[in-house]
PDB file of N, CA, C and O in Angstrom, chain B, residues numbered from 101:
ATOM      1  N   MET B 101    -118.198 -99.921 -17.946  1.00  0.00           N
ATOM      2  CA  MET B 101    -117.955 -98.765 -18.781  1.00  0.00           C
ATOM      3  C   MET B 101    -118.173 -99.138 -20.234  1.00  0.00           C
ATOM      4  O   MET B 101    -117.701-100.182 -20.684  1.00  0.00           O
ATOM      5  N   SER B 102    -118.856 -98.331 -20.946  1.00  0.00           N
ATOM      6  CA  SER B 102    -119.114 -98.565 -22.361  1.00  0.00           C
ATOM      7  C   SER B 102    -117.859 -98.284 -23.188  1.00  0.00           C
ATOM      8  O   SER B 102    -117.100 -97.367 -22.875  1.00  0.00           O
ATOM      9  N   SER B 103    -117.642 -99.069 -24.237  1.00  0.00           N
ATOM     10  CA  SER B 103    -116.446 -98.875 -25.059  1.00  0.00           C
ATOM     11  C   SER B 103    -116.583 -97.658 -25.974  1.00  0.00           C
ATOM     12  O   SER B 103    -115.610 -97.262 -26.615  1.00  0.00           O
ATOM     13  N   THR B 104    -117.778 -97.056 -26.047  1.00  0.00           N
ATOM     14  CA  THR B 104    -117.970 -95.883 -26.900  1.00  0.00           C
ATOM     15  C   THR B 104    -117.655 -94.580 -26.168  1.00  0.00           C
ATOM     16  O   THR B 104    -117.613 -93.518 -26.789  1.00  0.00           O
ATOM     17  N   LEU B 105    -117.432 -94.651 -24.856  1.00  0.00           N
ATOM     18  CA  LEU B 105    -117.131 -93.458 -24.075  1.00  0.00           C
ATOM     19  C   LEU B 105    -115.623 -93.317 -23.890  1.00  0.00           C
ATOM     20  O   LEU B 105    -114.903 -94.312 -23.812  1.00  0.00           O
ATOM     21  N   LEU B 106    -115.155 -92.077 -23.820  1.00  0.00           N
ATOM     22  CA  LEU B 106    -113.747 -91.835 -23.527  1.00  0.00           C
ATOM     23  C   LEU B 106    -113.530 -91.876 -22.029  1.00  0.00           C
ATOM     24  O   LEU B 106    -114.322 -91.329 -21.261  1.00  0.00           O
ATOM     25  N   HIS B 107    -112.478 -92.512 -21.624  1.00  0.00           N
ATOM     26  CA  HIS B 107    -112.135 -92.568 -20.212  1.00  0.00           C
ATOM     27  C   HIS B 107    -111.351 -91.312 -19.865  1.00  0.00           C
ATOM     28  O   HIS B 107    -110.580 -90.823 -20.690  1.00  0.00           O
ATOM     29  N   ILE B 108    -111.528 -90.792 -18.688  1.00  0.00           N
ATOM     30  CA  ILE B 108    -110.899 -89.532 -18.297  1.00  0.00           C
ATOM     31  C   ILE B 108    -109.373 -89.647 -18.270  1.00  0.00           C
ATOM     32  O   ILE B 108    -108.689 -88.638 -18.438  1.00  0.00           O
ATOM     33  N   CYS B 109    -108.826 -90.834 -18.064  1.00  0.00           N
ATOM     34  CA  CYS B 109    -107.374 -90.999 -18.023  1.00  0.00           C
ATOM     35  C   CYS B 109    -106.731 -90.664 -19.368  1.00  0.00           C
ATOM     36  O   CYS B 109    -105.548 -90.325 -19.401  1.00  0.00           O
ATOM     37  N   LEU B 110    -107.455 -90.747 -20.457  1.00  0.00           N
ATOM     38  CA  LEU B 110    -106.899 -90.404 -21.764  1.00  0.00           C
ATOM     39  C   LEU B 110    -106.716 -88.901 -21.924  1.00  0.00           C
ATOM     40  O   LEU B 110    -106.069 -88.454 -22.870  1.00  0.00           O
ATOM     41  N   GLU B 111    -107.276 -88.123 -21.011  1.00  0.00           N
ATOM     42  CA  GLU B 111    -107.164 -86.668 -21.094  1.00  0.00           C
ATOM     43  C   GLU B 111    -106.193 -86.095 -20.065  1.00  0.00           C
ATOM     44  O   GLU B 111    -106.065 -84.875 -19.968  1.00  0.00           O
ATOM     45  N   THR B 112    -105.508 -86.938 -19.297  1.00  0.00           N
ATOM     46  CA  THR B 112    -104.551 -86.461 -18.302  1.00  0.00           C
ATOM     47  C   THR B 112    -103.212 -86.144 -18.957  1.00  0.00           C
ATOM     48  O   THR B 112    -103.010 -86.426 -20.138  1.00  0.00           O
ATOM     49  N   ASP B 113    -102.304 -85.559 -18.188  1.00  0.00           N
ATOM     50  CA  ASP B 113    -101.002 -85.158 -18.713  1.00  0.00           C
ATOM     51  C   ASP B 113    -100.140 -86.345 -19.132  1.00  0.00           C
ATOM     52  O   ASP B 113     -99.406 -86.249 -20.115  1.00  0.00           O
ATOM     53  N   GLY B 114    -100.211 -87.449 -18.417  1.00  0.00           N
ATOM     54  CA  GLY B 114     -99.371 -88.605 -18.719  1.00  0.00           C
ATOM     55  C   GLY B 114     -99.916 -89.516 -19.799  1.00  0.00           C
ATOM     56  O   GLY B 114     -99.261 -90.495 -20.157  1.00  0.00           O
ATOM     57  N   ALA B 115    -101.081 -89.231 -20.324  1.00  0.00           N
ATOM     58  CA  ALA B 115    -101.706 -90.097 -21.321  1.00  0.00           C
ATOM     59  C   ALA B 115    -101.040 -89.923 -22.683  1.00  0.00           C
ATOM     60  O   ALA B 115    -100.604 -88.823 -23.021  1.00  0.00           O
ATOM     61  N   PRO B 116    -100.958 -90.990 -23.462  1.00  0.00           N
ATOM     62  CA  PRO B 116    -100.391 -90.868 -24.803  1.00  0.00           C
ATOM     63  C   PRO B 116    -101.355 -90.162 -25.745  1.00  0.00           C
ATOM     64  O   PRO B 116    -102.570 -90.209 -25.552  1.00  0.00           O
ATOM     65  N   ASP B 117    -100.810 -89.508 -26.759  1.00  0.00           N
ATOM     66  CA  ASP B 117    -101.663 -88.839 -27.740  1.00  0.00           C
ATOM     67  C   ASP B 117    -102.072 -89.829 -28.832  1.00  0.00           C
ATOM     68  O   ASP B 117    -101.649 -90.985 -28.818  1.00  0.00           O
ATOM     69  N   ALA B 118    -102.882 -89.378 -29.763  1.00  0.00           N
ATOM     70  CA  ALA B 118    -103.424 -90.266 -30.794  1.00  0.00           C
ATOM     71  C   ALA B 118    -102.505 -90.406 -32.004  1.00  0.00           C
ATOM     72  O   ALA B 118    -102.845 -91.123 -32.945  1.00  0.00           O
ATOM     73  N   GLU B 119    -101.355 -89.743 -32.004  1.00  0.00           N
ATOM     74  CA  GLU B 119    -100.464 -89.816 -33.159  1.00  0.00           C
ATOM     75  C   GLU B 119     -99.083 -90.304 -32.740  1.00  0.00           C
ATOM     76  O   GLU B 119     -98.665 -90.124 -31.597  1.00  0.00           O
ATOM     77  N   GLY B 120     -98.388 -90.922 -33.682  1.00  0.00           N
ATOM     78  CA  GLY B 120     -97.015 -91.332 -33.445  1.00  0.00           C
ATOM     79  C   GLY B 120     -96.865 -92.645 -32.710  1.00  0.00           C
ATOM     80  O   GLY B 120     -95.799 -92.924 -32.162  1.00  0.00           O
ATOM     81  N   HIS B 121     -97.904 -93.456 -32.683  1.00  0.00           N
ATOM     82  CA  HIS B 121     -97.823 -94.750 -32.005  1.00  0.00           C
ATOM     83  C   HIS B 121     -97.971 -95.870 -33.019  1.00  0.00           C
ATOM     84  O   HIS B 121     -98.664 -95.732 -34.027  1.00  0.00           O
ATOM     85  N   GLU B 122     -97.321 -96.957 -32.740  1.00  0.00           N
ATOM     86  CA  GLU B 122     -97.386 -98.139 -33.596  1.00  0.00           C
ATOM     87  C   GLU B 122     -98.683 -98.890 -33.294  1.00  0.00           C
ATOM     88  O   GLU B 122     -99.104 -98.972 -32.140  1.00  0.00           O
ATOM     89  N   VAL B 123     -99.308 -99.433 -34.329  1.00  0.00           N
ATOM     90  CA  VAL B 123    -100.538-100.201 -34.144  1.00  0.00           C
ATOM     91  C   VAL B 123    -100.219-101.417 -33.286  1.00  0.00           C
ATOM     92  O   VAL B 123     -99.264-102.142 -33.567  1.00  0.00           O
ATOM     93  N   GLY B 124    -101.000-101.641 -32.256  1.00  0.00           N
ATOM     94  CA  GLY B 124    -100.778-102.739 -31.329  1.00  0.00           C
ATOM     95  C   GLY B 124    -100.089-102.303 -30.043  1.00  0.00           C
ATOM     96  O   GLY B 124     -99.906-103.123 -29.143  1.00  0.00           O
ATOM     97  N   SER B 125     -99.702-101.031 -29.931  1.00  0.00           N
ATOM     98  CA  SER B 125     -99.076-100.532 -28.700  1.00  0.00           C
ATOM     99  C   SER B 125    -100.091-100.576 -27.571  1.00  0.00           C
ATOM    100  O   SER B 125    -101.282-100.350 -27.783  1.00  0.00           O
ATOM    101  N   ARG B 126     -99.610-100.870 -26.367  1.00  0.00           N
ATOM    102  CA  ARG B 126    -100.490-100.934 -25.201  1.00  0.00           C
ATOM    103  C   ARG B 126    -100.108 -99.874 -24.197  1.00  0.00           C
ATOM    104  O   ARG B 126     -98.947 -99.474 -24.111  1.00  0.00           O
ATOM    105  N   TRP B 127    -101.103 -99.411 -23.424  1.00  0.00           N
ATOM    106  CA  TRP B 127    -100.896 -98.453 -22.356  1.00  0.00           C
ATOM    107  C   TRP B 127    -101.862 -98.790 -21.239  1.00  0.00           C
ATOM    108  O   TRP B 127    -103.024 -99.108 -21.491  1.00  0.00           O
ATOM    109  N   ILE B 128    -101.382 -98.723 -19.996  1.00  0.00           N
ATOM    110  CA  ILE B 128    -102.215 -98.977 -18.823  1.00  0.00           C
ATOM    111  C   ILE B 128    -102.311 -97.681 -18.036  1.00  0.00           C
ATOM    112  O   ILE B 128    -101.296 -97.113 -17.634  1.00  0.00           O
ATOM    113  N   CYS B 129    -103.529 -97.220 -17.820  1.00  0.00           N
ATOM    114  CA  CYS B 129    -103.713 -95.967 -17.083  1.00  0.00           C
ATOM    115  C   CYS B 129    -103.568 -96.213 -15.582  1.00  0.00           C
ATOM    116  O   CYS B 129    -103.474 -97.358 -15.138  1.00  0.00           O
ATOM    117  N   GLU B 130    -103.550 -95.141 -14.816  1.00  0.00           N
ATOM    118  CA  GLU B 130    -103.338 -95.231 -13.379  1.00  0.00           C
ATOM    119  C   GLU B 130    -104.447 -95.999 -12.662  1.00  0.00           C
ATOM    120  O   GLU B 130    -104.203 -96.614 -11.623  1.00  0.00           O
ATOM    121  N   CYS B 131    -105.654 -95.967 -13.205  1.00  0.00           N
ATOM    122  CA  CYS B 131    -106.764 -96.664 -12.547  1.00  0.00           C
ATOM    123  C   CYS B 131    -106.791 -98.157 -12.875  1.00  0.00           C
ATOM    124  O   CYS B 131    -107.596 -98.891 -12.302  1.00  0.00           O
ATOM    125  N   GLY B 132    -105.926 -98.624 -13.790  1.00  0.00           N
ATOM    126  CA  GLY B 132    -105.828-100.039 -14.093  1.00  0.00           C
ATOM    127  C   GLY B 132    -106.457-100.464 -15.402  1.00  0.00           C
ATOM    128  O   GLY B 132    -106.353-101.632 -15.776  1.00  0.00           O
ATOM    129  N   LEU B 133    -107.114 -99.546 -16.119  1.00  0.00           N
ATOM    130  CA  LEU B 133    -107.693 -99.912 -17.414  1.00  0.00           C
ATOM    131  C   LEU B 133    -106.591-100.071 -18.458  1.00  0.00           C
ATOM    132  O   LEU B 133    -105.617 -99.317 -18.462  1.00  0.00           O
ATOM    133  N   ASN B 134    -106.747-101.043 -19.331  1.00  0.00           N
ATOM    134  CA  ASN B 134    -105.789-101.303 -20.399  1.00  0.00           C
ATOM    135  C   ASN B 134    -106.314-100.742 -21.709  1.00  0.00           C
ATOM    136  O   ASN B 134    -107.497-100.868 -22.026  1.00  0.00           O
ATOM    137  N   TYR B 135    -105.423-100.124 -22.462  1.00  0.00           N
ATOM    138  CA  TYR B 135    -105.764 -99.570 -23.766  1.00  0.00           C
ATOM    139  C   TYR B 135    -104.817-100.138 -24.802  1.00  0.00           C
ATOM    140  O   TYR B 135    -103.653-100.412 -24.512  1.00  0.00           O
ATOM    141  N   VAL B 136    -105.327-100.313 -26.014  1.00  0.00           N
ATOM    142  CA  VAL B 136    -104.495-100.731 -27.138  1.00  0.00           C
ATOM    143  C   VAL B 136    -104.757 -99.770 -28.295  1.00  0.00           C
ATOM    144  O   VAL B 136    -105.895 -99.361 -28.525  1.00  0.00           O
ATOM    145  N   PHE B 137    -103.698 -99.414 -29.021  1.00  0.00           N
ATOM    146  CA  PHE B 137    -103.805 -98.490 -30.146  1.00  0.00           C
ATOM    147  C   PHE B 137    -104.014 -99.320 -31.400  1.00  0.00           C
ATOM    148  O   PHE B 137    -103.105-100.029 -31.834  1.00  0.00           O
ATOM    149  N   HIS B 138    -105.200 -99.240 -31.987  1.00  0.00           N
ATOM    150  CA  HIS B 138    -105.472 -99.987 -33.210  1.00  0.00           C
ATOM    151  C   HIS B 138    -106.541 -99.300 -34.043  1.00  0.00           C
ATOM    152  O   HIS B 138    -107.128 -98.295 -33.643  1.00  0.00           O
ATOM    153  N   GLU B 139    -106.768 -99.870 -35.197  1.00  0.00           N
ATOM    154  CA  GLU B 139    -107.759 -99.320 -36.121  1.00  0.00           C
ATOM    155  C   GLU B 139    -109.147 -99.748 -35.680  1.00  0.00           C
ATOM    156  O   GLU B 139    -109.375-100.917 -35.368  1.00  0.00           O
ATOM    157  N   GLY B 140    -110.073 -98.801 -35.654  1.00  0.00           N
ATOM    158  CA  GLY B 140    -111.438 -99.098 -35.256  1.00  0.00           C
ATOM    159  C   GLY B 140    -112.376 -98.026 -35.774  1.00  0.00           C
ATOM    160  O   GLY B 140    -111.974 -97.146 -36.535  1.00  0.00           O
ATOM    161  N   PHE B 141    -113.609 -98.108 -35.361  1.00  0.00           N
ATOM    162  CA  PHE B 141    -114.630 -97.183 -35.840  1.00  0.00           C
ATOM    163  C   PHE B 141    -114.917 -96.120 -34.796  1.00  0.00           C
ATOM    164  O   PHE B 141    -115.067 -96.430 -33.614  1.00  0.00           O
ATOM    165  N   ASN B 142    -114.994 -94.867 -35.227  1.00  0.00           N
ATOM    166  CA  ASN B 142    -115.362 -93.777 -34.328  1.00  0.00           C
ATOM    167  C   ASN B 142    -116.892 -93.720 -34.229  1.00  0.00           C
ATOM    168  O   ASN B 142    -117.570 -94.445 -34.958  1.00  0.00           O
ATOM    169  N   PRO B 143    -117.454 -92.883 -33.352  1.00  0.00           N
ATOM    170  CA  PRO B 143    -118.912 -92.843 -33.180  1.00  0.00           C
ATOM    171  C   PRO B 143    -119.693 -92.506 -34.453  1.00  0.00           C
ATOM    172  O   PRO B 143    -120.863 -92.873 -34.562  1.00  0.00           O
ATOM    173  N   ARG B 144    -119.076 -91.821 -35.413  1.00  0.00           N
ATOM    174  CA  ARG B 144    -119.779 -91.501 -36.664  1.00  0.00           C
ATOM    175  C   ARG B 144    -119.673 -92.610 -37.702  1.00  0.00           C
ATOM    176  O   ARG B 144    -120.235 -92.490 -38.790  1.00  0.00           O
ATOM    177  N   GLY B 145    -118.960 -93.691 -37.382  1.00  0.00           N
ATOM    178  CA  GLY B 145    -118.852 -94.816 -38.302  1.00  0.00           C
ATOM    179  C   GLY B 145    -117.633 -94.777 -39.193  1.00  0.00           C
ATOM    180  O   GLY B 145    -117.478 -95.642 -40.055  1.00  0.00           O
ATOM    181  N   GLY B 146    -116.767 -93.807 -39.014  1.00  0.00           N
ATOM    182  CA  GLY B 146    -115.558 -93.715 -39.828  1.00  0.00           C
ATOM    183  C   GLY B 146    -114.430 -94.548 -39.237  1.00  0.00           C
ATOM    184  O   GLY B 146    -114.362 -94.756 -38.026  1.00  0.00           O
ATOM    185  N   LEU B 147    -113.550 -95.019 -40.108  1.00  0.00           N
ATOM    186  CA  LEU B 147    -112.411 -95.819 -39.689  1.00  0.00           C
ATOM    187  C   LEU B 147    -111.291 -94.909 -39.209  1.00  0.00           C
ATOM    188  O   LEU B 147    -110.909 -93.973 -39.911  1.00  0.00           O
ATOM    189  N   THR B 148    -110.760 -95.174 -38.016  1.00  0.00           N
ATOM    190  CA  THR B 148    -109.733 -94.320 -37.439  1.00  0.00           C
ATOM    191  C   THR B 148    -108.775 -95.136 -36.582  1.00  0.00           C
ATOM    192  O   THR B 148    -109.136 -96.212 -36.106  1.00  0.00           O
ATOM    193  N   ASN B 149    -107.567 -94.640 -36.383  1.00  0.00           N
ATOM    194  CA  ASN B 149    -106.621 -95.223 -35.438  1.00  0.00           C
ATOM    195  C   ASN B 149    -106.743 -94.459 -34.133  1.00  0.00           C
ATOM    196  O   ASN B 149    -106.617 -93.234 -34.119  1.00  0.00           O
ATOM    197  N   ALA B 150    -106.984 -95.161 -33.037  1.00  0.00           N
ATOM    198  CA  ALA B 150    -107.173 -94.508 -31.743  1.00  0.00           C
ATOM    199  C   ALA B 150    -106.921 -95.511 -30.631  1.00  0.00           C
ATOM    200  O   ALA B 150    -106.702 -96.696 -30.881  1.00  0.00           O
ATOM    201  N   TRP B 151    -106.956 -95.019 -29.400  1.00  0.00           N
ATOM    202  CA  TRP B 151    -106.815 -95.871 -28.221  1.00  0.00           C
ATOM    203  C   TRP B 151    -108.177 -96.455 -27.867  1.00  0.00           C
ATOM    204  O   TRP B 151    -109.145 -95.713 -27.699  1.00  0.00           O
ATOM    205  N   PHE B 152    -108.258 -97.763 -27.753  1.00  0.00           N
ATOM    206  CA  PHE B 152    -109.498 -98.446 -27.404  1.00  0.00           C
ATOM    207  C   PHE B 152    -109.268 -99.277 -26.152  1.00  0.00           C
ATOM    208  O   PHE B 152    -108.175 -99.805 -25.948  1.00  0.00           O
ATOM    209  N   VAL B 153    -110.291 -99.395 -25.312  1.00  0.00           N
ATOM    210  CA  VAL B 153    -110.211-100.215 -24.107  1.00  0.00           C
ATOM    211  C   VAL B 153    -110.043-101.670 -24.522  1.00  0.00           C
ATOM    212  O   VAL B 153    -110.733-102.150 -25.421  1.00  0.00           O
ATOM    213  N   ALA B 154    -109.129-102.363 -23.867  1.00  0.00           N
ATOM    214  CA  ALA B 154    -108.841-103.754 -24.202  1.00  0.00           C
ATOM    215  C   ALA B 154    -108.695-104.559 -22.918  1.00  0.00           C
ATOM    216  O   ALA B 154    -108.375-103.995 -21.872  1.00  0.00           O
ATOM    217  N   PRO B 155    -108.924-105.865 -22.978  1.00  0.00           N
ATOM    218  CA  PRO B 155    -108.690-106.692 -21.790  1.00  0.00           C
ATOM    219  C   PRO B 155    -107.196-106.799 -21.519  1.00  0.00           C
ATOM    220  O   PRO B 155    -106.397-106.677 -22.447  1.00  0.00           O
ATOM    221  N   PRO B 156    -106.804-107.022 -20.275  1.00  0.00           N
ATOM    222  CA  PRO B 156    -105.374-107.163 -19.977  1.00  0.00           C
ATOM    223  C   PRO B 156    -104.800-108.418 -20.624  1.00  0.00           C
ATOM    224  O   PRO B 156    -105.523-109.375 -20.903  1.00  0.00           O
ATOM    225  N   LEU B 157    -103.496-108.400 -20.857  1.00  0.00           N
ATOM    226  CA  LEU B 157    -102.832-109.571 -21.413  1.00  0.00           C
ATOM    227  C   LEU B 157    -102.819-110.685 -20.374  1.00  0.00           C
ATOM    228  O   LEU B 157    -102.537-110.430 -19.202  1.00  0.00           O
ATOM    229  N   PRO B 158    -103.118-111.913 -20.783  1.00  0.00           N
ATOM    230  CA  PRO B 158    -103.116-113.006 -19.805  1.00  0.00           C
ATOM    231  C   PRO B 158    -101.691-113.331 -19.365  1.00  0.00           C
ATOM    232  O   PRO B 158    -100.756-113.299 -20.165  1.00  0.00           O
ATOM    233  N   LYS B 159    -101.545-113.643 -18.084  1.00  0.00           N
ATOM    234  CA  LYS B 159    -100.252-114.042 -17.552  1.00  0.00           C
ATOM    235  C   LYS B 159    -100.173-115.565 -17.593  1.00  0.00           C
ATOM    236  O   LYS B 159    -101.130-116.238 -17.212  1.00  0.00           O
ATOM    237  N   PRO B 160     -99.053-116.118 -18.046  1.00  0.00           N
ATOM    238  CA  PRO B 160     -98.944-117.586 -18.077  1.00  0.00           C
ATOM    239  C   PRO B 160     -98.972-118.158 -16.667  1.00  0.00           C
ATOM    240  O   PRO B 160     -98.344-117.636 -15.746  1.00  0.00           O
ATOM    241  N   ARG B 161     -99.709-119.232 -16.532  1.00  0.00           N
ATOM    242  CA  ARG B 161     -99.807-119.888 -15.231  1.00  0.00           C
ATOM    243  C   ARG B 161     -98.711-120.937 -15.104  1.00  0.00           C
ATOM    244  O   ARG B 161     -98.177-121.426 -16.099  1.00  0.00           O
ATOM    245  N   SER B 162     -98.397-121.260 -13.893  1.00  0.00           N
ATOM    246  CA  SER B 162     -97.436-122.338 -13.675  1.00  0.00           C
ATOM    247  C   SER B 162     -98.121-123.671 -13.990  1.00  0.00           C
ATOM    248  O   SER B 162     -99.337-123.729 -14.177  1.00  0.00           O
ATOM    249  N   ALA B 163     -97.339-124.713 -14.045  1.00  0.00           N
ATOM    250  CA  ALA B 163     -97.886-126.031 -14.373  1.00  0.00           C
ATOM    251  C   ALA B 163     -98.955-126.422 -13.360  1.00  0.00           C
ATOM    252  O   ALA B 163     -98.788-126.221 -12.157  1.00  0.00           O
ATOM    253  N   VAL B 164    -100.048-126.978 -13.854  1.00  0.00           N
ATOM    254  CA  VAL B 164    -101.177-127.342 -12.994  1.00  0.00           C
ATOM    255  C   VAL B 164    -100.797-128.474 -12.059  1.00  0.00           C
ATOM    256  O   VAL B 164    -101.264-128.521 -10.921  1.00  0.00           O
ATOM    257  N   GLY B 165     -99.962-129.381 -12.520  1.00  0.00           N
ATOM    258  CA  GLY B 165     -99.562-130.512 -11.682  1.00  0.00           C
ATOM    259  C   GLY B 165     -98.865-130.085 -10.416  1.00  0.00           C
ATOM    260  O   GLY B 165     -98.999-130.747  -9.387  1.00  0.00           O
ATOM    261  N   LYS B 166     -98.131-129.004 -10.462  1.00  0.00           N
ATOM    262  CA  LYS B 166     -97.451-128.518  -9.267  1.00  0.00           C
ATOM    263  C   LYS B 166     -98.445-127.959  -8.253  1.00  0.00           C
ATOM    264  O   LYS B 166     -98.191-127.988  -7.049  1.00  0.00           O
ATOM    265  N   LEU B 167     -99.568-127.455  -8.735  1.00  0.00           N
ATOM    266  CA  LEU B 167    -100.566-126.900  -7.829  1.00  0.00           C
ATOM    267  C   LEU B 167    -101.406-127.985  -7.171  1.00  0.00           C
ATOM    268  O   LEU B 167    -101.809-127.840  -6.017  1.00  0.00           O
ATOM    269  N   LEU B 168    -101.675-129.065  -7.888  1.00  0.00           N
ATOM    270  CA  LEU B 168    -102.536-130.124  -7.374  1.00  0.00           C
ATOM    271  C   LEU B 168    -101.804-131.085  -6.452  1.00  0.00           C
ATOM    272  O   LEU B 168    -102.356-131.526  -5.445  1.00  0.00           O
ATOM    273  N   PHE B 169    -100.581-131.406  -6.789  1.00  0.00           N
ATOM    274  CA  PHE B 169     -99.838-132.395  -6.037  1.00  0.00           C
ATOM    275  C   PHE B 169     -98.521-131.810  -5.578  1.00  0.00           C
ATOM    276  O   PHE B 169     -97.872-131.069  -6.315  1.00  0.00           O
ATOM    277  N   GLY B 170     -98.125-132.142  -4.360  1.00  0.00           N
ATOM    278  CA  GLY B 170     -96.840-131.694  -3.840  1.00  0.00           C
ATOM    279  C   GLY B 170     -95.714-132.543  -4.405  1.00  0.00           C
ATOM    280  O   GLY B 170     -95.951-133.393  -5.263  1.00  0.00           O
ATOM    281  N   PRO B 171     -94.507-132.326  -3.941  1.00  0.00           N
ATOM    282  CA  PRO B 171     -93.390-133.132  -4.415  1.00  0.00           C
ATOM    283  C   PRO B 171     -93.548-134.591  -3.989  1.00  0.00           C
ATOM    284  O   PRO B 171     -94.175-134.891  -2.972  1.00  0.00           O
ATOM    285  N   ARG B 172     -92.980-135.472  -4.771  1.00  0.00           N
ATOM    286  CA  ARG B 172     -93.071-136.920  -4.453  1.00  0.00           C
ATOM    287  C   ARG B 172     -92.313-137.230  -3.164  1.00  0.00           C
ATOM    288  O   ARG B 172     -91.230-136.704  -2.907  1.00  0.00           O
ATOM    289  N   LYS B 173     -92.906-138.079  -2.388  1.00  0.00           N
ATOM    290  CA  LYS B 173     -92.275-138.476  -1.123  1.00  0.00           C
ATOM    291  C   LYS B 173     -92.037-139.986  -1.144  1.00  0.00           C
ATOM    292  O   LYS B 173     -92.882-140.758  -1.597  1.00  0.00           O
ATOM    293  N   GLY B 174     -90.913-140.372  -0.661  1.00  0.00           N
ATOM    294  CA  GLY B 174     -90.693-141.793  -0.471  1.00  0.00           C
ATOM    295  C   GLY B 174     -89.751-142.391  -1.362  1.00  0.00           C
ATOM    296  O   GLY B 174     -89.498-143.592  -1.278  1.00  0.00           O
TER     297      GLY B 174
END
């Protein structure tokens, strides 16, 4: 999906509007796309605050040593 197109989930009843949100707020739509509210450029080149598609936040992984080796024996 191109980042210049609006996703249909932004037009549903449960979607947040473009006003009254703090910059950096995140929203996840029902289909799994992540959005973040920040300052960016609209299609005409003007600066605006809006919801933009963003990658999901990374989840911390457990320690790698626990995955490679089991508990010590002996």
